[in-house]
C-alpha positions in Angstrom: -10.1 10.3 4.9 -7.0 10.3 7.2 -4.7 11.3 4.5 -7.0 14.2 3.6 -7.5 15.2 7.2 -3.8 15.3 7.9 -3.2 17.0 4.6 -0.3 14.7 3.6 0.6 15.6 0.0 2.9 12.6 -0.7 3.1 9.3 1.1 4.2 5.7 1.0 1.7 3.0 2.0 2.8 -0.1 3.9 0.9 -3.1 4.9 1.9 -6.3 6.7 -0.1 -9.6 6.6 -3.7 -8.7 6.2 -2.7 -5.1 6.3 -1.1 -5.7 2.9 -4.5 -6.7 1.6 -6.0 -3.5 3.1 -3.3 -1.5 1.4 -3.9 -3.1 -1.9 -7.7 -2.6 -1.7 -7.1 1.0 -0.8 -4.9 1.8 -3.9 -7.2 -0.3 -6.1 -10.3 1.6 -5.0 -8.6 5.0 -5.6 -7.2 3.9 -9.0 -10.8 3.0 -10.1 -12.3 6.4 -9.1 -13.2 8.7 -11.9 -11.3 11.4 -10.2 -7.8 10.0 -9.6 -6.9 12.0 -6.5 -5.0 10.0 -3.9 -2.9 7.5 -5.8 -1.4 9.5 -8.7 2.2 9.1 -9.5 2.3 12.0 -11.9 4.0 15.1 -10.3 1.4 17.3 -12.0 -1.6 15.5 -10.7 -3.7 17.2 -8.1 -4.4 15.8 -4.7 -2.5 13.4 -2.5 0.1 11.3 -4.1 0.9 7.7 -3.1 4.5 7.3 -4.2 4.7 3.5 -3.5 3.1 0.6 -1.8 4.9 -2.1 0.3 3.1 -5.4 0.8 4.8 -7.6 3.4 3.9 -11.3 4.2 0.5 -11.0 2.5 -1.4 -13.5 0.6 -3.7 -12.8 -2.4 -6.0 -15.5 -1.1 -7.0 -16.2 2.5 -8.1 -19.7 1.6 -4.7 -20.4 0.0 -2.7 -19.3 3.0 -5.0 -21.3 5.3 -4.4 -24.4 3.1 -0.7 -23.8 3.3 -0.9 -23.5 7.1 -2.8 -26.8 7.3 -0.2 -28.5 5.0 2.7 -27.3 7.2 0.8 -28.3 10.4 0.3 -31.8 8.9 4.0 -32.1 8.0 5.0 -31.0 11.5 2.6 -33.6 13.0 4.3 -36.3 11.0 7.8 -35.1 11.6 7.3 -34.8 15.4 5.3 -38.0 15.5 2.6 -36.5 17.7 -1.0 -35.5 17.4 -0.8 -33.3 20.5 -2.2 -30.0 19.2 -0.3 -27.7 21.6 3.0 -29.3 20.7 2.3 -29.0 16.9 1.0 -25.5 17.2 4.1 -24.4 19.2 6.3 -25.9 16.5 4.3 -24.2 13.8 4.7 -20.8 15.6 8.5 -21.2 15.9 8.8 -22.4 12.3 6.4 -20.2 10.3 5.3 -17.3 12.5 8.1 -16.0 14.7 11.5 -17.8 14.8 12.9 -15.8 17.8 13.6 -17.6 21.0 11.4 -15.2 22.9 8.3 -13.5 21.5 8.8 -9.7 21.6 6.7 -8.1 24.3 5.0 -5.7 21.9 4.0 -8.6 19.6 2.7 -10.7 22.5 0.6 -7.8 23.8 -0.9 -7.3 20.3 -1.8 -11.0 20.1 -3.3 -10.9 23.6 -5.4 -7.9 22.7 -6.6 -9.0 19.3 -10.3 -8.4 20.3 -13.0 -9.7 18.0 -11.8 -12.7 16.0 -12.4 -11.0 12.7 -10.0 -13.2 10.8 -12.5 -16.1 10.9 -15.4 -14.1 9.5 -17.0 -15.7 6.3 -16.3 -12.5 4.3 -12.6 -12.6 5.1 -12.2 -16.4 4.5 -13.6 -15.9 1.0 -11.2 -13.1 0.2 -9.3 -13.3 -3.1 -7.5 -10.2 -4.5 -8.9 -9.1 -7.8 -7.2 -7.1 -10.5 -8.2 -3.5 -11.2 -10.8 -2.8 -13.9 -9.5 -2.2 -17.4 -10.2 1.5 -17.2 -8.4 2.0 -13.9 -5.3 4.1 -13.7 -1.9 2.7 -13.0 -1.1 1.6 -9.5 2.0 2.9 -7.7 5.4 1.2 -7.8 5.3 -1.8 -5.5 7.6 -3.8 -3.2 6.5 -7.3 -2.2 8.3 -8.9 0.8 8.1 -12.6 1.7 9.6 -14.8 4.3 11.3 -18.1 3.2 9.7 -19.9 6.2 6.4 -18.1 6.3 3.1 -19.9 6.1 2.2 -17.3 3.5 4.3 -19.2 1.0 5.5 -18.2 -2.5 2.3 -19.8 -4.0 0.3 -17.3 -1.8 2.2 -14.2 -3.0 3.0 -14.9 -6.6 -0.4 -13.5 -7.6 0.7 -10.0 -6.7 2.8 -9.7 -9.8 -0.3 -10.4 -11.9 -2.3 -7.8 -10.1 0.3 -5.1 -10.4 0.5 -5.1 -14.2 2.6 -2.0 -14.6 5.9 -3.9 -14.2 7.2 -1.5 -11.5 7.2 -4.3 -9.0 10.1 -5.6 -6.8 10.0 -8.9 -5.0 12.3 -9.7 -2.2 12.5 -12.9 0.0 14.0 -12.6 3.5 15.3 -15.6 5.4 12.6 -15.7 8.1 9.0 -16.3 8.8 5.8 -14.2 9.2 7.1 -11.5 11.6 10.2 -10.5 9.7 10.2 -7.0 11.1 10.9 -8.6 14.5 13.1 -11.5 13.5 15.4 -9.5 11.1 14.8 -6.0 12.3 18.0 -4.4 10.9 17.9 -6.2 7.6 14.2 -5.5 7.2 14.6 -1.9 8.1 17.5 -1.4 5.6 15.4 -3.1 2.9 12.5 -0.6 3.4 14.8 2.4 3.8 16.7 1.6 0.5 13.5 1.1 -1.4 11.8 4.2 0.0 14.8 6.4 -0.7 14.9 5.1 -4.3 11.3 5.9 -4.7 11.8 9.4 -3.3 14.5 10.0 -5.9 12.4 8.8 -8.9 
C-alpha cells in the first residue's frame, strides 16, 4: 500500500533481523498473487518493480535462533563460571548483539521504546519461513548478510538459499554480531552500496 501510495516505480527492499522476515513474506505474497504487480523483475512488467531484496541478520526460524541464543548463553555461563543472569546477559550482549564499547544512542533509544513485547507472541515463536508455492513467480535477486558472532548463526540463515530457488542469491558474512550496521558502519554501507549499484546496472 505504501509503495502504491508513494507511486514508487522501482525499489529495493531491505530488512534487518525480524524485518528480514517481513521483507521475505512481502515479496513471497506478491509473487503468489495472480496479478504479479509489485515484485516483477521484468522491465516490461506493469506496476511497481522490486529490483532486489536484502535480508540482514535474519533467521528462517524463530525457534532455531532462540535455541542458538540459549546455547550461547549456556556456554558463556560455563566460561564465566557464574550463574548470575545479569553478568551472563551482559556478556551475551557484547558477544552476539553489539560488540561496540558503548551502545549507540539511537539503538538504545529504540530498545527503550520497544513498546509491546511482540517478539514473545505465540504466533511469532512458531514462525518458520516457507517456500513459495510451485506456481509462484520468481523472487527478486537477493543479498543475505550475516554476522560471524551473531546469535542468528549460520544454521539459522542457511535456509534462505533453499527458499530463494532462482540462484540469484549472494551470501556475505561480516566480522561482527547482530547490529552490524552500527558495529561496521562503513564496511556495511559499502557492501550495500556495491550490491545495489550492481542491481541497478542489471
